[in-house]
C-alpha positions as CSV (number, residue, x, y, z in Angstrom):
1,V,181.8,244.1,143.5
2,Q,183.9,244.5,140.5
3,L,186.1,247.5,139.5
4,Q,187.0,248.0,135.8
5,A,189.9,250.3,135.0
6,S,190.4,251.7,131.5
7,G,192.1,254.5,129.6
8,G,195.7,253.5,129.7
9,G,197.9,253.8,126.6
10,L,201.2,254.9,125.1
11,V,201.8,258.7,125.2
12,Q,204.7,261.0,124.9
13,A,206.2,263.0,127.8
14,G,204.2,266.1,128.4
15,D,201.0,264.6,127.2
16,S,197.8,264.1,129.2
17,L,195.7,261.0,129.8
18,T,192.6,260.2,131.8
19,L,192.0,256.9,133.5
20,S,188.5,255.7,134.5
21,C,187.4,253.1,137.0
22,T,183.8,251.9,137.0
23,A,182.3,250.0,139.8
24,S,179.5,247.4,139.5
25,G,177.8,245.1,142.0
26,R,176.0,245.6,145.3
27,G,176.5,245.4,149.0
28,F,179.4,247.7,149.0
29,S,180.0,250.9,150.9
30,V,182.8,253.0,149.6
31,Y,184.5,255.7,151.8
32,T,187.6,256.1,149.7
33,A,188.5,255.5,146.1
34,G,192.1,255.3,145.3
35,W,194.6,254.9,142.5
36,F,197.9,253.0,142.9
37,R,200.6,252.2,140.4
38,Q,203.3,249.6,139.9
39,A,206.3,250.4,137.7
40,P,208.3,247.5,136.2
41,G,210.5,245.9,138.8
42,K,209.1,248.1,141.6
43,G,206.5,247.7,144.3
44,R,203.0,249.1,144.2
45,E,202.8,252.8,145.3
46,F,200.0,255.2,146.2
47,V,199.0,257.8,143.6
48,A,195.8,259.5,144.7
49,A,192.7,259.0,146.9
50,L,189.3,260.5,147.0
51,N,186.9,260.6,150.0
52,Y,183.5,259.8,148.6
53,R,181.6,261.8,151.1
54,D,183.3,265.1,151.3
55,R,185.3,264.8,148.0
56,S,188.6,265.6,149.8
57,T,191.6,264.3,148.0
58,R,195.2,263.3,148.8
59,Y,198.1,262.8,146.4
60,A,201.5,261.4,146.3
61,D,204.2,264.1,146.2
62,S,205.4,262.8,142.9
63,V,202.1,263.6,141.2
64,K,200.8,266.5,143.1
65,G,199.9,269.4,140.8
66,R,199.8,267.1,137.8
67,F,197.2,264.5,138.6
68,T,193.6,265.0,139.6
69,I,191.3,262.4,141.1
70,S,187.5,262.9,140.8
71,R,184.2,261.0,140.6
72,D,181.0,261.4,138.7
73,N,177.9,262.4,140.6
74,A,176.4,258.9,140.3
75,K,179.4,257.7,142.4
76,I,180.0,254.9,139.9
77,T,183.1,256.1,138.0
78,V,186.3,257.5,139.4
79,F,188.7,259.4,137.1
80,L,192.4,260.1,137.3
81,Q,193.3,263.0,135.1
82,M,197.0,262.9,134.4
83,N,198.7,266.0,133.0
84,T,202.3,266.7,132.1
85,L,203.2,263.0,132.1
86,K,206.8,262.0,132.6
87,P,208.6,258.8,131.7
88,E,208.7,257.9,135.4
89,D,204.9,257.8,135.4
90,T,205.1,254.6,133.3
91,A,203.4,251.9,135.3
92,V,200.3,249.7,135.6
93,Y,197.7,251.8,137.3
94,Y,195.2,250.1,139.6
95,C,192.0,251.6,141.0
96,A,190.8,250.4,144.4
97,A,187.9,251.0,146.8
98,S,188.1,251.1,150.6
99,P,185.4,251.1,153.3
100,Y,187.7,253.2,155.4
101,A,188.5,256.9,155.4
102,I,191.9,256.6,157.1
103,D,195.3,255.5,155.9
104,V,194.2,256.2,152.4
105,W,197.7,255.9,151.2
106,A,197.9,252.3,152.4
107,D,197.1,249.6,149.9
108,W,196.1,247.2,152.7
109,R,193.1,249.5,153.5
110,Y,191.5,248.7,150.2
111,D,189.2,245.7,149.8
112,Y,188.5,245.8,146.1
113,W,190.8,246.2,143.2
114,G,190.5,246.7,139.5
115,Q,192.6,244.7,137.0
116,G,195.0,247.4,136.1
117,T,195.6,249.5,133.0
118,L,199.1,250.1,131.5
119,V,200.3,253.7,131.0
120,T,203.5,254.0,129.1
121,V,205.2,257.5,128.7
122,S,207.9,257.8,126.1
123,S,210.6,260.4,126.4
């Protein structure tokens, strides 16, 4: 199974950006799709998660109300719509897939990871 993240770029504070993560391959059951990010010099942190079955979502407090995670009906692509971006949102964003529906905030629950896409927000 491969995950391909895309959509990163350089934007100004207040702008919007949408990241995409497309899955390919077989033999893979996804319960949860997640987005994580890693800012320069910092550890990886949870951003958002989506339950594939009931479409329930969970967000980090730092992005709640600004970011939205969703998926297409084919269950192949997961999106992260990011609005009102701030300089502190600057990071490499990773998509991930988990066969679990618990601890969705924990990166160790995720078995598959995309390669990361860089988002830079200038002030």
